[in-house]
Every structure is written in C-alpha cells, then in structure tokens.
N, C-alpha and C positions, 0 to 999 in steps of 0.2 A: 505667482507666489508659491514658494517651496515649502512643503510641509516641515514644520521645525517647532521646536518647544515655543520660541519666541512668537511664532506665526499663529500659534493656537488660538490666540485672542482674536483673530481676524477670522476664524472658521465659524461658519454657521452651525450651530448645534441642532438645527432642524435637519440638517443634510446628513450629519454624522453623530455618533456617540463619542463624544470627547473625554480624555482622561482629567482628572482634577489635579490640582498641584501637589496635593499630599503624596500621590502615587509615585513622584519622581524622588521622594526621600525614603523609600523603603529600603531596608538592607538586601544585599545581594545574598540570595539562598540557594540560587541554582547555578550550576556551571553546565553549559550545553556545548557540545561538540557537533557543530554543523550550523551553517546560516540559512539553509535551503527553505523552501516555502512550506514543505510539510510540517516541519518543526515549528515554523512561525504561525501555521495555519491551524495546528491541532495542540500540542502541550502548551506553546506559549500563548495560545488563545485561552486555555482553560486557567492558565496562571493570571492572565490579565482580568479575566472575568472574577476569578475569586479575589484579587486585590481590591477590585471595584466594590465588592460585597464585604471587605473588612475581615477576610477570611484567613487566607494564606500569608499576605503581606510580605511578600518577597519577590525580588526582582532576578532576571536572569544575565549572567555573563555568557556571552557567547564566543566560543573558540574557532577562529576559521584556520582550518588545518593545512589546506591546500594552497598552491600558488596561483590558482585561477581566480581572475577578477581581483577587485581591490575593495577597500573599506570606504570609498569616497561617498556612496550614497548614504550608508549608515552614519558616517560622520556629518556629512551636511544636514541630515534629518534629525540629528540627535536621537538615532536609533528608533524613531517612530516609524510606524507604517500602518497602512490602511488594509483592513480585510473587508472585502465586499461579499458579503454571503447572499448567494443567488440559488434559487432552486425550488424544489417542490418538498413539502411536508405535508403528509396525509392529504395529498392531492391539491393542497393550497400553495399559492405562490408565496416565496418569502424572499423579501428584499431588506438588507440591513448593511449599514456601513459603520466600521468601528475602527478608531484610531488606537491602536495598541501601544501601551507604554511599558510592556512587560520587559523589554530588553533595556539594561542599564548601559552596557559596554559591548563592543565587539572587539576582539583582541586577535591579531594575526600571531599565530604560535611561532612562526619562523623570526618574525621581528621582535616579539616582546614576550619571550617565554618566561622571563623573570616575574611579570605581573601575574600570570598563571599560577607560578609556584608560590607567590605572595597570597594568592586567593587560597590556595591549599591549606594555608595555616589559619584561616577565618573560622571561627567557631559559629558563625552565623551559616555557614555552607552546610546545606542539609540533603541536597539532591544533585545528582549528576546524570545528565541525559545524552544519549549519542543517537546520531543517524549518519553514518558514514560509509553507507552502501554495504551491501552483503559482503563484499571484499574486505571491507574495514575489520570485519571480526575475524581475523585471521591471525596465526602465530608468525612474528617476524623476531627471530632471535637477534636482539640488539641490546646495547647498554642503554640503560634508562638515565644514564649521566650525560648523554648527548644535550645538545642545546638547541632545539629540543630533540627528543627522539623521533625517529620517522613514523612509526605506525601509531594508530589511536590506542590500542591496548598498551603499547610500552609508555605512552604519554600518560596514560591513566595509572599505571604502576608507580611512575615518579611522582605524581601527585599524592597517590596514597602513602607510598613510603615516606614521602616528606611529612605528611600529616601524622604518621605513625612516630617517626622520629622525633619530632618536636612537641606533639601534643598528647601522645598515648592516649589514655583514658578521657583526658579532657576534650578530647576532638568531639564527643557525642557520637550520635549514630548518624550514619551515612546510607542513603538510599541510592543505587546505581540502577537506571532504566535503560538499557540499550533499546531502541525501536526499530533497528534494521530488521527486514522482512524475512527472517528465517526462524524455523521453530526453535523453542528453548533458547532464545538469544541470551537471556540473563545468566542461565547455566553455562553456555558455552564461552560467554566472556569470562566467567570466574575461573573456568579451567585454563584458559589462555593466561589470565593474570598470574595464576600460580605457576604456569610453566615459565613465564618471563621471570617471575621472582626467582625460580630455581636456577635459570640461565644466568642471572645476575648474582646469584649467590647470597641472597638476601637472608637475614637471620631468621631463625624458627619462630621468634616472637612476633614476627610480621605477620605469618600465616595465622597464628591464633589470634592476634588483634583483629585480622579480617574477619574471621569466624565470629567474633563477638561484636564488633563495631560498624560492620558493613553488610548490608544485604543487596545482593544481586537479584533482580527481579526480571522474570520473563514478561514480556509485554507484546501487545499487538495493537497496532494503528490502523485505523480505517477511516480515511476521509478524502475525497477527490480535491485536490488543491492545485488547479491549473497554473496558479500564478499570475502573471501579469498579461492582460487580453491583448488581442490584436489591435493594431493602430487606431482605427476608427472607433472601435468600443472603447478604448482607452482614452481617446479625445473626448468623446460623450461622457464618460465618467468624470473626467478631469474639470469639464465645464459645470457638471452638476454639483461637484464637491466644492469647487472654487479654489482648489490648489493642485499643485504639481506633486505627484509621489511616485518616485522611481522604484520604490519598494512594494507598490500596491500589489495585492494577490487577491484573485477570485477563489472563493472556497464554496463548497456545498453546504447545505444545512445539515446533513447528516454527520455525525462525529462519533467516534468510538476510541477510546484509549483503554484497552482491558490490560490490567496490572495483576501479576501474580504476587499476592502479599498478605501479610497478617494484620493484627490490630495496631502493631507498632507502625508498621508501614503505612496503614490508613492515617493514623494520627499525624505522621511527617507529611504525607502527602494530603493535607487539610483542603486542597483545592478540588478534591474529589467531592466535597460536600456541596458545591454549588452548581453542578452540572451532571445530569445522570448519563453523560456521554463518558464520564470516567467511572470505570467499574474496578474495584479492588476485590480480588476474590482469591480463594485458595486454588481454584484450577480455572485457567482461562481457555482450556482445550474446547469448550462448548462454542465460545465466540470466534475461534480460528475455524472450526468446522462450517459454522453458518457462513462466514465470509469466503472460504475457498470453496465450499461446494455451490452455494446459491449465487453468490456474486461472481466470483471468479470461474466457476465451472458452468455457469449459464453464459457468460461472456465466451468461454471456449466452444461450447456446443453450438452456440448461434453464430460466430464470426465467419464461418466458412459459408453458412447459407447467405448472410448479408451480403458478402463481398461478391459471391457468385450472382446474387440478385440484383448487383448494381447500387446497392445501398452504402452511402459513404459513412455516416456517423450513427452512433448509437441512438442518439435522440430521434433522427430520422427514421431509424428501424422501429421505434415506437409509434411512429406515424403511419407504419405500413401494417395493415390490418392482419395480414397472414402471419408475418414475423412476430409481431406483438403476441399473437395468440399462441405461437410455438414457444416464446419465451415464457410466457406465464403458465402454460401446462407443462413445460419440461421441469420447471421448478416443482410444481404443485403435484404432478402425477408419477414423476420418476426419480427427481433428486431428493426431495424430503424423506420419503419412505426409506431410502438408501444411504442416508447420511452415516457414516461408519463411526457414530458415537451417540450417545444417548441424549437426544434432545426432546424436549416436550413439543408435540406436534403443533400445539397453539403458537408457541414461540417461534417456530420455524416458519409457519404460515404468516405470522406478523413480519417477520423479517424479509419474506418474500414479497410482502406488499412495500416495504420499504425499498427494495432493490427496484421495483417497477417504477417508484418515484424516482429514484437515482438515475436509471436509465433514461427516463423521459426529461430529465433536465434541460430546459431550453438554453439554458446559459453555458453549457459545456459541449464543445465539438469533440467528442471522443471518436477518433476514427477506427471503423471495424478492422481496416487492414493493419493498423497499428496492434491490435490485439492479436491478430495472428502470427507476431513475432514470436519465435519458438513454440510454434504451435504443437508439435510433436510432444516436447517436453510436458507442456501444459496438459495435454490430453493425457499422458501417463500418470501424472501427479494428481490431477484434479478429477478425472474422470474414471480412471481404471480402479480406483479403490471403491467407487460407487457401483461399478459394474459386479465386482466381488462381493459386496454386501447385498445388492439386489438379488444375485443368484444364491446367497445363502438363505434368502427368505422366499424366493419364487424359483418356478421352473420354466416360466415363459420368458421370452426375450423383453427387456424394457424398449418399448416402441420409440419414444423420444430420444434416448440415448443412442439407439441405432440410427437414427435419422441424423443426428448431429454427427455421428462417427461416419457416416456414408458421404456427407457433405465435405468432411475433413479429407476423405481419400480422394474425393474429386478434385478439391482444391489444391492437393499436394501433387497431383499428376502434372509433370513439369519439364521443362527442357532447360539446358545449360547454355548461356550466352555470355561470351566475355567474363567468365569466371562468377556470373551471378545466375540466379534460377528465376525462372518465370512460368507462371502459369497462364493458361489461354482458356477462355470459355464466353462463348456468344459474343465473340468477335472483340473481347476485351483482353488485355494483357495486364497482368499484375506481379509485382514482384514478391518473391517468396524469401522470408529472411527467417531461416531455420536450419540449425546445424546438421539436421538430417535431410536436408533438401535433396543432395546427392544421391540418397538412397532411392528416393521416389523417382528422380529423374533417370536414373539408370534401370529401373524397373520399366518406366514408361518407354524408354529407348529400346529395351529387349523385347518388350511385349506391347506394341502400340495398340493392339487391340483392347478396348476398355475392358472387356470381360477378363481377358488374360492378365491384364495390368492388376485388377481387382484380386484375382486369385493369388498372384505372386506376392502382393504387399500383405494381404491378409493372412495367408498360411505361414508367414515367416515368423515363427514362434521366438527364434533367437532375437530378432528384431524387437519384439514386443515384450521380451523377457516373460513371457507367459504364452500359452497356446490358447488363442481365442477360440479355437474350434472346440475346446472343451466347455464352452458356454452354450448350453442347450438353445438352440434356435438362433443364436445371434448371427452367425454368418448369413442364414437364410434372410433374416430381416434386414441386415445391413445391404446385402446384395439386392433386394428387392428395390430399397430406396435408392440404391446406386444406379440401378438400371433404369428406374423411372426419371432420374435426373438427367441421365445421359441421353435417353430417348425423348422425352416429353419437355425437359427444361426444368430448371430448378424451381420456377414460379409455379407451373403447374403441378410439379411433385409435391411442393409444400401445400398448395391448396387442397389437393387429393388427401394427403397425410391428415390436415386438419379436420377435414369432413369426417374421416374415419376414428378421429381421437377427440372429439369435440368437447366431451365432458370434462369439467375442470371444478376444483373446489374454490371457494372464495372465504 
C-alpha cells in the first residue's frame, strides 16, 4: 500500500500520527523554493505541527527549480510524507512517526511557471522560504520576464514585482526567509533583489513598496535530516508502518529555526507559538555562534583524531571512551570560554549537553571522514576565531585546541596519486577532499621528515593568513601533541592527553 490521501484510512493510528481531513482544506500561505529533506524536516515540520494545533492554518506550495528528478513521488502520494523522529533527548530515546500534510502542491518551475505567478497574486500568501544551496544566493543579471528566470533571486523578483504591479498595498505584508547556510542570508538576498530590480530597470515605486510590505529575515536552521534510510532499515520501517513511502525521511529530535524579526514578523509566523524550536528574535548571532563553535567546531577538532584512530562514525566515536572524553572537555574547557560572542555560560553548557546527545544518536551514521571534507577551510572559519578570543583572555595555549590542531596537521600529511590526495597512517589509507590538499602534499614531498614537515606548514603565515607563532606557547603545545602522535600513535597520545586534562565541568 502506497501512502496517499485515500489510503490514510487504512493506516494504523497506533503506528503513526495521522493528519485530519480538515488540514487538507487550509489555504496556501507559504511558497517554498526547494523540495529537499531539510525543508520538509524542519520548516514544514513546524508548519504541520502548528496546523494540527489550529494555529498557523496554512499549507505550503513547493517550487521545484532544478531539472533533477521528477515529481512522481509527490504526485502519487498526494504530497504526503512520513517523518521518523529518532534519537536522544536529554539522554532519553525518542521515537515518533508523523505523516505530514504541510505541502499542498509541488510545482516544477520550468513546466508550470504560470501557476507560480498566479500564486503571486494570492492575498493568502504570507511567507516565502528558500533553500537553494549557498550558490543559489548569488547575483545573476537576467530578465525577470523569462518563463521562468533561471536563478532563484530572479524568480523571486518576478513574483514580487507581479505582486506589486497588481496588488500594491492590498498585497498585505510578506515575510521572506532564506535558510541557506550563510551568515546574514536575508540581508544578502535583499541586496541581490535590489540589484536585479535595477538591472531590469523596474520603477522606483517597487523599491519603496519592498521597504514597506516585505521583510527579509536572516535565519539559521539546525537539524540533522539524513533522509531516506538504507534498504534494510527502510524495509523494517515500511513493515512497522504498514505502507510504502518514497518520501520518508529520518530526522533527529533536536530542531532549531532561529529567525531575525520583530513583533510583526512573529505575528505572521504564528507557527512559532507551538514549538520552542522556532525562535524569533532581534539578533540570531548567539544561536549561530553556539552551533558553529560547539557543534561544527567540535566536529572539526575531533574528526582527524577519529579517522586516525580508525573510528568510522560519530556515534561510534561517542562509544569510544577516550574520544568521548576529548569531545566533552574540548567543548567545556576550551570552546565555551572562547566563543567570540557574549553567551551566558549556563546556556552554552546546556547546548554542549545537547551536542553530546546529537553526536550519540544511534540512528544516524555520520561518517567522520565526511566531516573532514574541506578540513582547512573549516579550521580557519570555525577554530581560528576561538584561538583569537582565547588569547585575548589568556596567555597560556588552549590545550584541547592544540591537540585537535595537531591531529589536523597529521591527517593532512598526504601524497598525490592519480589526481587525488591520500593520507596514510597506521597502515590505513584515506582520501583527503580539501582544496588545500596540494599544499600539504607538497610540504610532505619536500620535507618527508615529520618534524621538518611540521615546521614547514606551521610557520607558513601566508597560508594561514595569520602568524600562528604570535600565539604564545601554541606552537610548542601543538608540536608536543604532534610528536606524541607520530611516535606513540594517536590512541596512546589521546589517552595520555586525557589523563593530564581530565577535569571537566558538567
């Protein structure tokens, strides 16, 4: 049995939370660019939850902007899909299955642009959401009168200008929320919209209308949504649910959608009332810093240690006593005090506990090697600001950051083979996917001695865009850990390190 509106009557309510008939009659209030699992597992999750509570009372029209894939699964299933929430919350297992009815239609922009332009004239439309990848928020100088325009921002301008032309003030207020993972995404989208308007020589009244009737919100999304599970797990879920669902997606319990907005934004986004995971505030930077430093930064500092230790997934890393201890203490001892933004210590420690639960999620197989992709960029963006803030407050080297940086340098020691770069450690070979891999391979080729390699890469201020030797004691600390790793092995080095830095807060 395929999941569909007609077949809902045959689905056991004991296995899954079902939508009621009235939810299918709600007006279309949201236009969403993107069909991916993140949007279906986070914004659409919140909208569906609010609709069930009788709060937001609006459905989502989804725009498929790319030529990849088709809409057959959405069409066959009447746009219904199952979210399987699995993971840990405050150390307790969470298992929940929800059939979402948030989506009313999915429209292919290339095939039916006229339907999207028709929706632009709906007075019910209140919200536009996007997740078009970071590349999607870029300026393409093109006519908005194409059928359709190529880029997402040009499509958006076409929709907004149509609304301005035909409705003017009668359009009501519109909230636009990009969820692409770049800082100040709403501000950047607004700038691009204005540049496209100028390129198309739209009248000045349009810009004035934008200022009054449209709010672009910066936002931050945070939820791990792996999507459809592997074959055997999917087969087991299908058997327990009693139906087939080609759109089924696994999601972790943790959820955050931080949106920068005022009281008017909050009143329009009334779905924020039903779940604490939606935060509407005047400044979302605190939430970005907590995520980037404690979640992403801890990933960055730990991934080299894990791969060199032969640990495949994050959840297995949390079952490895020495790595688990390092992950906990690097957050609590080195990262929290050095977050380059004012965050209450209690809030930061609470978030670190959430991160530990998320890392330990037994239902998500997150590969450490995948986390090492673009390792150098992540180190510079996520960790170097922590180093700077640490040294603004302390004169001693941050022990855990130094250990993580040492493992990164060891991981990146590589050779080129058939146009790809590989590291070798303890008889294992691993692929390095990093735009800067050639730099480390060249240093290793020129300086095969481990210490000579270390000095060559560490002392290259031009490469780091800062002189790491200006940080008191940092080179000595990193060198000590790097030497221990090369002579004793990563496992022994980590055990020894933990023994000397065993004090942690809880």
